[in-house]
C-alpha positions in Angstrom: 4.3 11.8 5.8 0.7 12.8 5.2 0.1 9.7 3.1 1.5 7.4 5.8 -0.7 8.9 8.5 -3.7 8.7 6.1 -3.1 5.0 5.6 -3.0 4.4 9.3 -6.3 6.3 9.8 -7.7 4.0 7.2 -6.2 0.9 8.6 -9.2 -1.3 8.2 -10.6 0.1 5.0 -10.3 -2.4 2.4 -12.8 -0.8 0.0 -12.1 1.9 -2.4 -9.0 2.9 -4.3 -5.5 4.3 -3.6 -3.5 6.0 -6.2 0.2 5.4 -7.0 1.7 8.4 -5.3 -0.2 7.7 -2.0 0.8 4.1 -2.0 4.5 4.6 -2.7 4.8 7.5 -0.3 3.3 5.2 2.4 5.9 2.6 1.4 8.8 5.1 1.5 7.9 6.2 5.0 7.3 2.6 6.1 10.8 1.6 4.9 12.4 4.6 6.6 10.8 3.6 9.8 12.0 -0.1 9.3 15.5 1.0 8.7 15.5 3.4 11.7 14.0 0.7 14.0 16.5 -1.9 12.8 19.4 0.4 13.6 17.9 1.0 17.0 17.3 -2.7 17.6 20.9 -3.3 16.6 22.2 -0.8 19.1 20.0 -2.1 21.8 20.7 -5.8 21.0 16.9 -6.5 20.7 14.4 -7.1 17.9 11.4 -5.8 19.8 10.9 -2.5 18.2 10.9 -3.9 14.7 8.5 -6.7 15.8 6.1 -4.2 17.4 6.2 -2.0 14.3 5.8 -4.9 11.9 2.8 -6.2 13.9 1.3 -2.7 14.2 1.6 -2.1 10.5 0.4 -5.5 9.2 -3.3 -4.6 8.7 -2.8 -1.1 7.4 -0.2 -2.5 4.9 -2.7 -5.0 3.7 -5.4 -2.4 3.5 -3.4 0.1 1.4 -2.2 -2.7 -0.8 -5.7 -3.9 -1.5 -6.8 -0.5 -2.3 -4.0 0.1 -4.6 -4.8 -3.2 -6.4 -8.4 -1.9 -6.6 -7.0 1.0 -8.5 -5.6 -1.1 -11.2 -8.8 -3.1 -11.4 -7.6 -6.1 -9.4 -8.8 -7.8 -6.2 -7.0 -7.2 -3.1 -6.6 -11.0 -2.9 -3.9 -10.7 -5.4 -1.7 -9.9 -2.5 -1.6 -13.6 -1.7 0.6 -14.1 -4.9 3.5 -13.3 -2.8 3.2 -16.8 -1.4 4.5 -18.2 -4.7 8.2 -18.3 -4.4 10.4 -16.0 -6.5 7.9 -14.8 -9.1 5.0 -13.9 -6.8 6.6 -10.8 -5.4 7.7 -9.6 -8.8 4.2 -10.0 -10.2 2.7 -8.1 -7.3 5.2 -5.3 -7.8 4.3 -5.1 -11.4 0.6 -4.9 -10.5 1.2 -2.2 -7.8 3.3 -0.1 -10.4 0.6 -0.3 -13.0 -1.3 3.0 -13.8 -5.0 3.3 -13.2 -7.3 2.7 -16.1 -10.0 5.1 -15.0 -13.3 4.1 -13.4 -13.7 0.5 -12.4 -15.8 -1.8 -10.3 -14.0 -0.6 -7.1 -14.9 3.1 -7.7 -14.4 6.3 -9.8 -10.9 7.3 -10.8 -9.2 9.6 -8.3 -7.3 11.2 -11.2 -10.3 13.3 -12.5 -11.1 15.0 -9.2 -14.4 16.2 -8.0 -16.6 18.1 -10.6 -14.5 17.5 -13.6 -15.8 15.6 -16.6 -13.8 13.5 -19.0 -14.1 14.6 -22.7 -14.5 11.6 -24.9 
């Protein structure tokens, strides 16, 4: 839940990097909320809860997606590839699963931690 709350706090921060664990934990809780709200909407006979949640989470989801892509060395604009039917979503998932290659143009690697040096 901590990663989900952190993503909400950084809702408009499109700079920097986000590791795989933080991104996928955010997605896990996002999907849990979607399922719970879908059940509630079904019981209430409305779609308002899911709609409000989807609108509220739109920018935070774009933001964490961009930071995750930055971690793999790709621009956040790659999220637009989902507009390509069928293959776009698959390509984006592959990019999001990819492990970080270390420091890149979007910032230092989060794997090393502060004060640690990489031995070459």
